[in-house]
N, C-alpha and C positions, 0 to 999 in steps of 0.2 A: 504494499498499500505506499508507504513514504520511498518507496523507486517510483512509480506511477506518478506518484504528486511532483515530484522533480523533474519528471519529465518534460513539466509544463514552464521549466523556468524560464529558456529562451522566448517562450511566450509572453511570459509576464513582463520580461524586460521589453518587448516589442509594444505592450501594451503602456508602458510607460513611457518611451520614446517616440511614440508616432504623433508625431503635430499634424493636424488634421489637413488631408488632401497633401500632404507633403512630397512625394515619390513613387518611388515604384518598390514593391517586393517581389525579390527572386527566391524561388524554389528550387532547390537542386541538389543532385547524389553527387558524392565526393568520395573519393579514396586517395588515401595516401601511402607510400612507407614510412612506417615508423618503428625509429630503434628506441626499445625501450632501457632503461639504464640495467636491469636485471636479465639481459639476453644479448648474448653476441650475435643475434643476425635481427636482421631487420622481417617487420610482419606488416599484413595489409589490413590498414585501419579504412572501415567504410564507415558511412551515414549518410546523413540527410544535414543538408543546409537552407536555413530561410536568412535571406539577406535584405534589409530594408532600408532603401538608401534615402536617409535623414535629408540632408541636402547635397550640393557638388564636391562640399569634402570630407562628408562625414557618413559612413556605413555602421549600421547596426547590424551585428550577426550574431544568429544562434545557429548551433550545432550539438547533435547527437551522433555519437558515434561507435564503432563495436571493434574489436580487437581480441581474438585468443592466439598464446602463442606458450612455449616452453622455457622454463628460466634458464639458469646456468645449474640449477641443481635439479633439475627435470621435471617441476612440477608446472602441471596446467596452471597458467594463470589468465585472467578474462579481467577486461577493461573496460566501461563503458563511460565514457564523458560525457557531461550535458552539460554546454560552455555557453556564453553570451560574451559577444567582443564588442570593442567601439572601436572602429577603424577608421583613419584618416589617409587622406586622398590630398597630399601637399600641393598637388598643380591642380585639383581640382578634379574628377572623374573626367575623363578627355579620352583621344585616341591611345595615345601613351600614357599610362598610367598607374607611376608606382605608387604603393602603399603599406602603409606601418600600424600595430595597432597592439590590444591586449586585451583581456580581461579574465574575469574568473568561471568557475565554474563546480560541480560536485561531481566527483570521481567515484563512482563505483567500482570495488575491485574485488575480485576472488582470488588468492593465492592457494595452488590444492586445496582444499575446502573450508578454509577460513576466507569469511566474508568482512571486506573493509570498506568504508567509505569515509572521503574528507573531501573540504575543500582546497582545489587545486587553481592553478592558473596558468594562463598561456601568453605568450606570444608570438606576432606573426608577423612578418613581412614578403613582400610581394611587388611582383609586377605583371601586368594584362596590357595586351594589344586588342584594343577593340576596333575589327574590322569592316565591320558593319552594326547594328544595332540588333542588340540579344544575341551577338555573336562574339566570339574573341576569342584567343590565347593567352594561357596564365600560366605560372611559374611561382610556388609560394612554397616560404620555409615558414615552419612551427617550433617552437618550444614550448614543449608540453611536461607541466611540471605537476602528478598526481596528488602532491601531499603541497598546501603553503608553507609548511615548516620545513619540510624537507626540499630546495628548490634544486640543488644540486644531483637529487635521484630523478628527474625529469632526461627525457629525451628526444628528439629533432623528428621531424615528418617533414617530408616533401611531397610536395602535390603539382599537378600541372592538368590545363584541361585546355584541349579543343571543343567549340561549339560553345553552347547556349543554355539556358533552362528554361524554367516556366517563367514567365513574367507577370504578375498582375498590377495593374495601374488602378489607382486611386484616383 
């Protein structure tokens, strides 16, 4: 029950951040190569992203993702981050769009058979080349720290995309 209620964290974030008739919302699926701190290999982190363009310079981003992997001791690990980020576009959203930001999230983890949850953070930087409305090419790097009290126990996630997602205009 607690986990289900926390899945609405990104939606609550958007409800507070949405000025009326401010922009567009973008729903997309995402996949990243993620290197957890307690593993020697990269794993595939998959999820759903909801992005809202607050204005030309700011974007609110909510994500729900999932990965499973084996750590160095051979234990099965599951991570389910539910995050909300604020992304800045220093030159405004244009054809050439570098961006950076960060945010907080709830991280539900299972290591072996032990369930853990914590508040963590992530930072993000990337670049997007928009070739036409709703279509672009992007590369992004995130540092994901599942526990805010242990920032060195994070890992990097690398993703890129070609294409676009569903766009809803308000």
